[in-house]
N, C-alpha and C positions, 0 to 999 in steps of 0.2 A: 504494500500500500504506500502511496505517495504521502510525504509529510507536507501538511498545509502550512502556508505562510499567513501571518496575521496575528491578531490578538484573540484570546479566548474570551468568552462571555464573563468569566470570573474576573479576569484582568480589567475589563472595561467597567464592571460594577465597582471594583475597588477604586478606580480612578474617579468615577462619578461620586462615590462616597467621600473621597478626600476633598473634592471640589465643594460638595455641600457643607462639609465641616468648616472649611475656610470661609465660605459665604456666611455661615451662621455666626462666625466670629466677627467678620468685617462689617456686615450690614448695620448692627446696632451702633457701632462706632461711627459709621458714616452718618447715621441719623442724628447722633449727638453732636457731631461736628457741624452739621447743617443748622441745628438749633442754636449752637453757640455763634455761628456766623450771623444768623438772623437777629440774635440778641445784640451783638456788636453793632450791626447796622441800625437797629432801633435806638440804641444809646447815641450813636452818631447823629441820627435824624433828630432826636430830641435836642442835642447840642446845636444843630443848625437852626432849628425853629426858635430856640431861645435867643440865639444871636440875631435872627431876623426880628424877633419881638423887640429887643433892645434897640436895634437900628430904627425900626418903625416908630417906637416911642420918642426917640430923640430927633428923628427927622420931621415928623408931623406935629409933635407937640399936643396931640389930642388924646394921649393915653396909649394904651396898647391895643393891638389889633383884636377885634372881637371874635374873629374866625380865621381859620387856616387859609381860606380863600383870599382874605385881605392881604396876606403876605406874598402871594404869588402873582402871576400875570398870565398873559396869553402867549407866552413863548417869545420868539424872536421879534424884535421891534416893539417890545412892551413899553408903554408909556406909563411911568410911575405916577400913582395917585394914592390917596388914602384908602380907596376901595380895592386897588390892585397895585401893591407896592413894588412888584417885580423883584422881590428879595429872595424868593425860593423857586426852584424849578417845578414844573407841573407834576412830576412824580411825587414830590412831598406834599404838594397842595391837594393832590387827589385824595389823600387821607389813608392810603394803603401802600406799604412798601415792605418787601422782604418778609411777608407773613405777619406783619404787625399793622394794627390800625392806629393812626395818628390823629391827634386832636389838640386844639389849643382854644382857650377861652381867655379873653382879656377884658379889662375894665379901665377906668381912668388911671388907677394907681396900682393894679395888680394884674398878674396873668399866671396861668399855669399851662403846662404842656403835658400830654399823656401819650404813651405808646403801650398798647396791650396786644398780646398775641391774638391773631385772628382765630386760630384754633389752638386753645391752650393744650400744653403737653405734646403738641405736634410741631407747631411753628416756633414755639418758644415757651419758656416756663415763667420768666420774670416779667413783671410790668414795670415800666419806667415813667418817671415824671420829673418835672423841674418847674421852678417858679421864678419870681423876680430876684431871688437870692442867687440864681445862676448855678446852683448845685444840682447835678443830676442824681436822682435817687431811684431806688428800686424796691420792689417787694417780691417775694417768692410765690405769692398766690396768683400772680398774673392778672390781677385786677387793676382797674384804673383808679387814679386819685379823683375824688369827687370835688375837690376844692384845693386852693393853694395851702390852706391850713392842713388838710389831710395829707397833701404831698410832703409837707414839712416833717411829718411824723415817720416817714419811710427812711430806710437805711441809705446813707450816701454811697454812691458808686465809688469803688476803689478802697473801701474799708472792709 
C-alpha cells in the first residue's frame, strides 16, 4: 500500500484546539484594551470641551455655553458667534465619540461636562466629568454627574 502525504485528522484537530486556546486568551485582553482606549478618548474629549467652555466664556462674556452645540460650528468656513463658536469639531459636538456620550451644561457662572459610556461595561466602565475648576474627575459606576456640585464629589483623574 502507498503511504499518503498530508496531515491526519488528529493533527488538524490538535492545531485547531491550540488556535482556540490562544483566541480564548487574547480576545478578553483585546476587549479590555478597547475599553481603556475609549476611556482615554473620553477623558481627552472632556478636557477639550472644558477648554472650549473657558474660551467661550472669556470670548463672549455672557457666561458659559448652555449646550454642546454652542461650542461647535458647521465645519469649514465656520463663522464664530455665541450660538456656534467654532471651538470644537463636529465629532465632539455630535455628542457621541468612541463609545461615550458627551454633554455639557452651562450657566452664567458655572458649567459642567459629562462623558458616560454609551453601553456600560462594553464601551467603557468609568464616567467622566469636569466643571469650572478644570479638574477632570471620574466614577467607576459609569454614571453621569447631574450637576457641577455632584461632579465635585467624584475622584480626580490621575489619583
